[in-house]
Structures are given as C-alpha cells and as structure tokens.
N, C-alpha and C positions, 0 to 999 in steps of 0.2 A: 176497187183496186184488187190486184191479184193476191194480196196478202189476207184479205177478209175471208174468214172461215177456215183458215189453216189451223192445224192443231196447236194447242198451247204448249209451252214448255216452261219449266221452272228455271229461273235465272241462277247462274253461278256467278260469283264475283271474284275478279282478280284483285291483287293488292292495290292496283292503280285505281280501283273503284269501278272499273268497267263491268257491267252486267252482261252476260252472254248465255245463250242456250241454242242448241241445234234443233231446229224443227225437222230438218232432213240432213243427215250426214251425207256429203257427196261421195262419189266413187272415183273421181278423177284425181288429177295431180294438185299439189299445193301451189299457191301463188309464189312465183319466184320474186325475191326482193328486188325492187328497182324496175320490174317489168310492168308493162301495161296489161291491165286486166279489164274484162267486161263484167259489170254487175248491173242487175236490176235492183231497185230499192224503193221503199216508201219510207219517208222520214216524217215523224210526228213529234209533237210536243208531249210532255208528260200527261196532259189532259186528253190526249188522243187526237187532237186536231192535226190533220196532215198539212205540212208546209211545203213539201216537195216530193216528187215521185217521177222516176224514169218511165214508169208505165204510162203516164200522161203524155209523154213524148213518143211513145211507141218504139223506143229503141233503148238498149242498155247504155249506161254511162261507161266510157273508157277512161280509166284513171291509172296513174302510176302509183304503185303500192310500195310502202316501206321507206320512202325518202322524205317524208314530211310534206308532201304535196297536197294531202288531204288532212282533215282533223285527226288528231292522235288516236281517238277512239275507233275510227275506221281502219287506220293502219293496224292497230293492235287487234281489232276484232276480226280482220280478214287474214292478216299475216300470222297472227298468234304472238305469243310471248307473255312472260310473267304468269305462267300457268294457263293461259288461253291456248287451246290447240289451234293450229292453222286450219283455215277452211280448205276444203277440197272442191274442185270443180264439180258443179251439180248440186252443191249443198245450199241449204237455206238456213240462215242464222238470224236470231233476234238479238239486237244489241240495245243496252241501256247505257247511254254515254253521259257521264256526269260533266258538269261545266268545265272542270279542269282538263278534260280530254276533248272538249268541244271548242267553243268560242270564248269561254271564260267570262271575265267581267265586262267585256265590251259587246254591244249589240253587233249583229252581223246581217249579211244579206241586205245591205243598205243601198237604195237607189233613190236619187233625188230627195234625200233627207228622210225617207221612210225605211225603217228596218223591219224585216219580217222575222228575225230571230232576236228575242230580247236578251239582255245581259243575264249571265248566270243560268242559262236555260239547260235543263236536262233533256236530252234528245233520245228518241226511240227510233231505231232503224230496223227494218226488215230487209235483209240482204239475200239476194239470189245470185250466187257466184256462177255466172253464165259460162265464162271460159277465159283462157289466156288470149290476149289480142293477137290476131294472126299477123299483124304488121310489125311485130317486134323484130329488131335486127338480130341476126344470128351470127 
C-alpha cells in the first residue's frame, strides 16, 4: 500500500478524542464544507490489519465533506475543528478515530450477515487529500 514506509508522526488529540498528525502538510486549498473532495486512504484496525483501501481500487474516493455523509472522525480529520487544523490539498494525515467518532457500539460494513468492522472499533486512517472534485457545481 502507498502508506507503507512513510515517515511516522506523533499524534495530537482533539477534545473529541480524535488523534491526528500531518505526515505531509499540503500546499493547496482547504476542503470547502459541503463540497465533494477526492481522497486516497488506507483504513486499518488498531492491530494494523487493513480493512479497506482506495489504493486497491486504483482510484481515489469522492466524498462530500462536513455534512455527516461519512463518519465523524473523517469529517473532523479532513475539514478540521475542535483544535484540528483543516487539511490542505496535497496533504497526508494520519487519523486515529475512536469508536464514538467512527461506528460506535454497532458493527458496520455488514453484508449477508457478516460484518467487517466490529462494534466499538478504533480505526486508523492514512489520508491523502488528492483534491477538490472537479464536478462540483459553481
């Protein structure tokens, strides 16, 4: 995966419990609230096991940021808030997302009765903020 071998960084913690650190600070613009953004990511459990990655699909994920369309930890970790600086395009950030900002007490990612994210899981995300989606309405 693209995140293997990247420099380590020491996590800072927001009041919400979100852990974050910038591996690379971007030089582009901040993510506008409510807009679509493109990110590459690798998502792991606390034990390091990867459960999802946009790199496997060879294309970034397009998601709407700041409107509760993704887990709270991703919104806060990319958009900023509560002491977390907003990510800038081109930046790479490591996030440690506690259960209350992830999926909480319910299992998630369930298909045909099998769930790939257990209840109360702490999730680790390596985020690469690729850019603002070019199809956003102006």
